[in-house]
C-alpha positions in Angstrom: 68.2 72.9 97.5 64.6 75.8 97.5 65.6 78.6 95.3 64.5 81.4 96.4 63.3 85.2 94.6 63.5 88.4 96.9 61.8 91.4 95.7 64.1 93.9 96.4 64.2 97.7 95.9 67.2 99.8 94.0 69.7 101.7 96.0 73.3 101.3 95.4 74.7 105.3 96.0 77.5 104.5 94.3 79.2 103.6 90.8 81.5 100.7 90.9 85.3 102.3 89.1 88.2 100.5 89.3 88.3 99.7 92.8 84.7 97.8 92.9 82.4 99.0 95.6 83.8 100.3 98.9 82.0 100.9 101.3 81.4 101.2 105.4 81.6 97.1 106.6 77.8 98.4 108.0 77.0 100.0 105.0 77.3 96.1 102.9 75.2 94.2 106.1 72.4 96.3 105.4 69.4 93.9 103.8 69.6 93.2 100.9 73.0 95.9 99.5 75.2 93.1 99.0 72.6 91.0 96.8 72.2 93.8 95.7 74.9 94.7 94.1 75.9 90.4 93.2 72.8 89.9 91.4 73.4 93.0 89.4 77.2 91.5 88.1 75.5 88.0 87.3 73.1 89.5 85.4 75.6 91.1 83.1 79.3 89.1 83.6 77.7 86.0 81.2 77.7 83.1 84.3 75.4 80.6 83.4 77.0 77.7 83.4 80.6 79.1 84.3 83.3 79.2 86.2 83.5 82.1 89.0 87.0 82.4 91.1 86.4 83.9 95.1 88.2 85.0 97.2 89.1 88.1 99.5 91.9 89.3 101.8 90.3 88.0 105.0 89.0 91.5 106.2 85.5 91.5 108.7 82.3 90.3 106.7 85.2 88.4 104.1 83.6 84.5 105.3 79.7 86.1 105.5 79.8 87.8 102.1 81.5 84.6 100.6 78.4 82.2 101.8 75.9 84.7 99.9 77.8 84.6 97.4 78.4 81.2 96.9 74.5 80.5 97.1 73.6 83.1 94.5 75.9 81.5 92.5 74.0 78.3 93.0 70.8 80.2 92.2 72.0 81.5 89.1 73.6 78.8 87.4 76.9 79.3 87.7 78.2 75.7 87.2 81.9 76.2 89.5 83.1 78.3 92.2 87.0 78.2 92.9 87.9 79.3 96.3 91.0 79.5 98.3 90.7 78.2 101.3 89.1 80.0 104.2 87.7 82.3 101.9 91.8 84.0 101.6 92.9 84.2 98.0 95.0 87.6 97.6 93.7 89.9 94.2 97.1 88.9 91.9 96.5 84.6 92.5 93.0 85.7 92.1 94.0 87.0 88.6 96.3 84.1 87.7 93.0 81.3 88.7 90.5 83.4 86.4 93.3 83.4 84.0 94.5 79.6 84.3 90.9 78.1 84.7 89.7 79.9 82.0 87.0 81.3 84.5 84.3 83.6 83.5 85.5 86.6 86.1 86.3 86.5 89.4 84.3 88.2 92.9 87.2 90.1 94.7 86.4 90.7 98.4 88.7 93.2 99.8 88.5 97.0 100.4 92.6 97.2 99.1 94.4 99.1 102.1 92.0 100.7 103.5 91.4 100.0 106.9 89.2 96.4 107.8 87.7 95.1 111.5 83.0 95.5 112.0 83.8 99.6 111.8 85.9 99.4 109.2 85.9 99.1 105.5 84.6 96.5 102.8 84.9 96.0 99.2 83.8 94.3 96.6 84.8 94.5 92.9 84.1 91.3 90.0 87.1 91.0 87.5 86.8 89.9 83.9 88.1 87.2 82.1 91.4 88.3 81.3 92.1 88.2 84.8 92.0 92.1 85.2 89.2 94.6 86.5 86.2 94.4 84.3 86.0 97.6 81.8 84.4 100.7 82.0 81.7 98.9 79.8 80.6 96.5 82.3 80.4 98.3 84.8 78.6 100.9 83.8 76.3 97.4 83.1 76.6 96.9 87.1 75.6 99.7 87.9 73.0 100.1 85.4 72.0 97.4 87.3 72.4 98.5 90.5 69.5 101.3 89.7 67.1 99.3 87.9 67.3 95.2 90.4 63.2 94.7 91.3 64.6 90.7 92.4 67.4 88.5 93.2 67.9 84.9 93.3 69.5 83.0 96.1 68.8 79.2 97.7 68.8 78.1 101.3 71.8 75.8 101.0 73.8 75.2 104.2 76.6 76.7 104.2 80.3 75.9 102.7 83.3 74.8 105.6 85.7 77.1 103.5 88.3 75.7 105.6 88.3 71.9 104.3 90.6 71.5 100.7 88.7 69.7 98.0 85.0 69.2 97.1 82.2 70.4 98.3 77.7 71.0 96.4 75.4 73.4 96.9 72.6 72.4 95.1 73.7 72.2 91.0 76.9 73.8 91.9 80.2 72.6 92.4 82.2 73.9 94.8 86.4 73.4 94.9 88.4 74.5 97.7 92.0 75.7 97.6 95.7 76.0 98.8 95.6 79.5 97.2 99.5 79.4 98.0 100.2 76.7 95.3 99.0 78.2 92.0 100.7 81.4 92.8 103.7 79.8 93.8 103.5 77.5 90.5 104.1 80.8 88.8 106.7 82.7 90.7 108.5 79.4 89.8 108.3 79.6 86.5 109.4 83.2 86.2 112.3 83.9 88.5 114.8 81.7 89.0 114.0 80.3 93.0 117.5 78.2 93.2 119.8 81.6 92.5 117.6 83.2 95.4 117.6 79.7 97.1 121.7 80.9 97.8 120.9 84.2 98.7 119.6 83.2 101.8 121.6 80.5 102.3 125.2 83.1 102.0 124.9 83.8 105.5 125.2 87.2 104.5 122.1 88.2 103.8 119.1 88.6 105.9 115.4 90.0 105.0 111.8 91.5 106.1 109.0 91.1 105.2 106.0 92.3 106.9 102.5 91.1 105.5 100.3 93.5 107.7 97.8 91.0 108.9 96.5 90.5 105.5 95.8 88.4 102.4 100.1 87.6 101.8 100.8 86.4 104.9 100.6 82.4 103.7 102.4 83.1 100.6 105.3 84.5 102.1 105.4 81.8 105.1 105.2 79.2 102.0 107.8 81.5 99.7 110.1 83.2 102.0 111.1 80.9 105.2 110.2 77.6 103.5 111.1 77.4 99.8 113.8 79.8 100.6 115.1 78.9 103.8 114.7 82.1 105.4 115.0 82.3 109.4 111.3 82.2 111.1 111.3 85.8 111.6 111.6 86.7 108.3 107.7 87.0 108.3 106.8 89.0 110.0 102.9 90.2 111.1 101.8 87.0 108.7 98.7 86.2 110.0 96.2 87.1 108.7 92.9 88.9 111.0 89.9 90.5 110.4 91.1 93.9 111.4 94.6 93.6 110.4 95.3 93.7 114.0 94.3 97.3 114.2 96.3 98.2 111.6 95.9 100.2 108.2 97.1 97.4 105.5 98.5 99.9 103.6 102.7 99.3 102.6 103.3 102.8 102.4 106.2 105.2 104.7 102.7 106.0 107.1 101.7 102.4 107.7 104.8 100.6 107.4 106.5 102.6 110.2 107.3 99.3 112.3 109.3 97.6 109.3 110.7 100.8 108.7 112.7 101.7 111.8 113.5 97.9 111.4 115.7 98.7 108.4 117.1 102.0 109.9 118.4 100.2 112.4 122.2 99.7 113.3 121.8 95.7 113.2 119.4 96.3 109.6 118.7 93.3 107.8 120.2 93.9 103.6 116.3 93.8 102.6 112.9 94.7 103.6 109.4 94.5 102.2 105.5 94.6 102.4 102.4 94.4 100.8 98.9 95.6 101.6 95.2 94.0 102.3 94.9 92.2 99.2 98.0 91.9 97.8 98.7 93.8 95.2 100.6 97.1 96.4 104.5 96.1 97.2 106.6 98.5 99.3 110.5 97.3 98.6 113.6 98.8 101.3 117.1 98.5 101.7 119.7 99.1 104.2 118.6 102.1 105.2 117.7 103.0 101.8 113.1 103.5 100.6 112.8 102.9 97.2 110.1 105.0 95.8 107.8 102.7 93.4 108.4 105.1 90.1 112.1 103.9 90.9 111.1 100.8 91.5 109.5 100.4 88.2 112.2 102.1 86.7 115.3 99.7 87.9 112.5 96.5 87.3 111.9 97.4 83.6 115.8 98.0 83.0 117.3 94.8 85.0 114.6 92.6 83.8 116.9 91.2 80.8 118.6 89.1 84.0 115.1 87.9 85.1 114.6 84.4 83.3 110.6 85.2 83.3 111.9 88.6 81.1 114.9 87.3 79.9 114.0 87.5 75.9 113.4 91.1 76.6 110.4 93.7 77.0 107.7 94.5 74.1 107.3 97.8 76.2 106.0 99.4 79.4 102.8 101.5 80.6 103.3 103.6 84.0 100.1 105.5 85.3 100.1 109.1 84.8 100.9 110.8 88.0 103.7 108.4 88.4 106.9 109.9 87.6 109.1 109.9 84.7 111.6 107.6 85.2 110.5 104.5 83.4 110.5 107.0 80.0 114.3 106.7 80.0 114.6 103.9 80.3 112.0 102.9 77.8 113.4 105.5 75.4 117.5 103.1 75.9 115.7 100.0 75.3 113.7 101.5 72.5 110.6 100.6 73.0 107.0 102.1 73.8 106.0 103.8 77.4 103.0 104.3 77.9 101.5 107.1 79.9 97.4 106.4 81.3 95.3 107.1 83.7 95.3 105.9 86.7 93.5 101.9 87.8 95.2 98.9 86.8 91.8 98.0 83.9 94.0 100.6 81.7 96.4 98.6 81.7 94.4 95.1 80.5 94.4 96.5 77.0 97.8 96.9 76.3 99.2 93.4 78.5 96.0 91.9 76.4 97.3 93.3 73.2 101.4 92.3 74.1 101.7 95.9 73.6 103.8 96.3 77.2 105.3 93.4 79.1 105.4 95.6 82.8 103.7 98.2 84.0 103.4 100.0 87.7 101.4 103.3 89.4 103.3 105.3 92.2 101.0 104.1 94.7 103.2 100.9 95.5 101.6 98.6 92.8 103.8 96.9 90.1 103.0 93.9 87.7 103.8 92.3 84.4 102.1 90.1 81.8 101.4 87.2 84.4 98.9 88.4 85.8 95.8 91.7 84.9 96.5 92.8 88.5 99.5 94.6 90.0 101.1 92.4 92.3 103.3 93.0 95.3 104.6 89.5 96.1 106.0 89.4 92.2 107.4 92.7 92.8 109.2 91.4 95.7 110.6 88.0 94.1 111.6 90.5 90.8 114.0 92.3 93.7 115.1 89.3 95.3 116.4 87.4 91.8 118.1 91.0 91.2 120.0 90.9 94.1 121.3 87.2 94.1 121.9 88.4 90.3 123.5 91.8 90.7 125.6 90.6 94.0 124.6 94.6 94.9 123.0 96.2 97.9 119.6 97.9 96.9 120.9 101.4 97.5 123.8 100.0 94.5 121.8 98.6 92.3 119.0 102.1 92.6 122.3 104.7 92.6 123.8 102.7 89.6 120.6 103.4 87.6 120.5 107.2 88.7 124.3 107.6 87.1 123.0 106.1 84.0 119.4 108.0 83.6 119.6 110.7 86.0 116.8 111.1 89.6 112.9 111.9 89.4 113.1 113.6 92.6 109.5 112.5 93.7 107.5 112.9 96.5 102.9 112.4 97.0 101.2 114.5 98.8 97.1 113.8 100.7 95.0 115.5 102.0 92.4 113.0 103.6 88.7 113.6 103.8 88.4 117.2 103.1 84.7 117.3 102.6 83.5 116.8 99.2 82.3 120.0 98.0 85.9 121.5 99.0 87.7 118.6 96.5 85.4 119.6 94.1 85.8 123.6 94.8 89.8 123.1 94.2 89.3 120.6 90.6 86.8 123.5 89.9 90.1 126.7 90.1 92.7 124.1 88.3 90.3 123.9 85.6 89.2 127.6 85.3 93.2 128.4 85.3 94.6 126.3 82.8 94.6 128.9 80.2 96.5 131.5 82.4 98.9 129.5 84.3 101.3 129.2 81.6 103.9 131.7 81.0 104.0 132.6 84.8 106.2 131.7 86.7 105.3 130.9 90.2 107.2 130.4 93.5 110.3 130.7 91.3 109.0 127.1 88.6 108.5 128.6 85.2 104.9 126.8 83.7 105.2 125.2 80.6 102.2 124.5 80.3 98.8 122.2 81.5 96.0 120.2 80.7 93.3 118.3 81.6 95.2 114.6 80.9 92.8 112.6 78.6 93.4 109.2 77.2 92.4 107.4 73.8 93.0 104.0 73.9 95.6 102.3 71.2 93.6 99.4 71.8 90.0 99.6 71.7 90.4 103.7 71.1 88.1 104.0 73.9 88.7 107.6 75.2 88.7 108.6 79.1 88.3 112.3 80.8 89.0 114.0 83.0 91.6 112.0 84.6 94.0 114.7 86.3 95.1 118.5 85.9 99.2 118.0 85.3 101.2 121.4 85.6 104.5 120.9 83.1 107.0 122.7 84.3 110.0 123.8 82.6 113.1 121.6 83.1 111.3 118.3 83.1 109.1 118.9 86.2 105.9 118.0 87.0 102.5 119.0 89.6 99.7 116.5 89.2 96.4 117.5 91.2 93.9 114.3 91.4 90.6 113.3 93.5 90.8 109.9 94.4 87.9 108.2 95.0 89.7 104.8 96.8 88.5 106.3 100.5 85.3 106.2 101.9 84.6 108.8 103.7 84.7 113.2 102.2 87.5 113.2 99.1 91.4 112.9 99.1 93.3 115.7 96.9 96.4 113.5 95.7 99.3 116.1 94.5 101.7 115.0 93.2 105.4 116.5 93.0 108.3 115.6 90.3 112.0 117.3 89.7 114.1 115.7 86.8 118.1 116.6 87.7 119.8 114.5 85.3 122.8 115.5 87.9 122.4 114.0 90.9 124.7 115.0 93.2 124.0 118.7 92.2 121.3 119.0 94.4 120.1 118.2 98.0 119.5 114.4 98.3 116.5 115.1 101.4 113.7 114.7 98.7 110.9 116.9 100.3 113.5 119.8 100.6 114.7 118.7 97.3 111.1 119.6 96.4 110.7 122.4 98.6 109.4 124.8 95.6 108.0 122.2 93.6 105.2 121.4 97.6 104.3 126.2 97.8 104.0 126.1 93.9 101.0 123.0 94.0 100.0 125.5 97.0 99.5 128.5 95.5 98.3 127.0 91.9 95.6 125.0 94.0 95.1 127.4 97.1 95.1 123.9 99.0 94.9 125.9 102.6 92.5 127.9 101.4 89.8 125.8 99.8 90.7 122.9 101.6 91.0 124.1 105.3 94.5 122.3 105.2 98.0 123.4 106.1 99.7 120.9 105.6 99.4 116.3 103.9 97.6 113.8 106.4 100.4 111.3 104.5 103.6 112.3 102.7 105.1 109.4 100.5 
């Protein structure tokens, strides 16, 4: 083994956030780009003599990047790396491994739900020792290191065969290749009643379809739904991970899971449908001819957690991201526990989970999770719903509508205006900032504006403050309109508009969400001048 110290020039131009560093594959293929960022992390992560977990969603460049990281870990004094077979490891599975093996952290290679392939996106983030995304203080160190880096360390060892489960050596580094699904399935078996779920599958009246979207959850889904529970061979669709996700967009929502939605809306629809995204941390839940919003899913899970073995003692609290509907708040009030409203980003849930302030958490962007790991977990949510169906003996629609009768319904939608010029997005947000003092008391599109603010969050555990997390427009009667600029894309900016209307009597309004929220949609455009400032007359994606 020869360790090389390579001179380099800092040129990293994106500050890592909750989602790590996301760029086009071609950017990561630029000389020294990946190495600069990996070295910047290793310099800050206290990794000498430590164990590091490595894995990704199987997208294009995943295997190349892993080989580079192995050689850099070897050159930087890491003791052991644990890698999923073929470099495949879902984000929640990686979080579990970090916690189980008391690792210093883990490199997760994914651009989540973004498209893959040679012309697609690639991403890398570092999860810290608790299994969750690196906190802001650590990502600040990564970023500052990347601005000042002048060299990186790497060995010239040959590549490791990632297809063979077992142990290998890269210089002084121990490389352990594991069955990516085994530890995760074992964890799930301690949370859920697998026997009851098996009985549901064997009842003769139950069928499900799961869309892995040619992404990371395929191997996990085949193991769980077909091999363990005994589902039919076609239960899992698009179950083979592909470097370009089969040309699709691995985002489990109405815009990109159309094939699955058509199946669940067909005449011979199965009882239950679900999907997960590129790296396995998001979920879509469907019943026969019935869609469950992520906000409602979190609320239903919280209200019924006591029925599930892993949560039978009750929950300590709930957290939701600020744009997520307030449905979970109603459940928390009923249960007598706290419901925390945090900025968007799973790292904000980490402190609450570590301090045992919450058991369950979720985001409207199809992410739900609990204290079993420190990431959102798509398959966990699917298993929760399967266990709930098995226990209650009701359909998905009956469970959700029963929940609405008890707690009322939060009609909710998100409108995304994608790839707008960053300058236009900033102008919209600045206009909203300038309107904060003038909007209260106005009536716009028939809606009475009660108050508005730029959301700021003080962490109840470490007292850290996160400002400018989104503009909230609060409307009389419990409705809200929220505006955020998202940084999860790689081109331009995405303006996300979240619209919510609470109705205690669900029979009193039109059941169509977009119709019910028509006034909110009109008010949002008028308040933010979206059409005028973005140049778009309609959203690109509605979820």
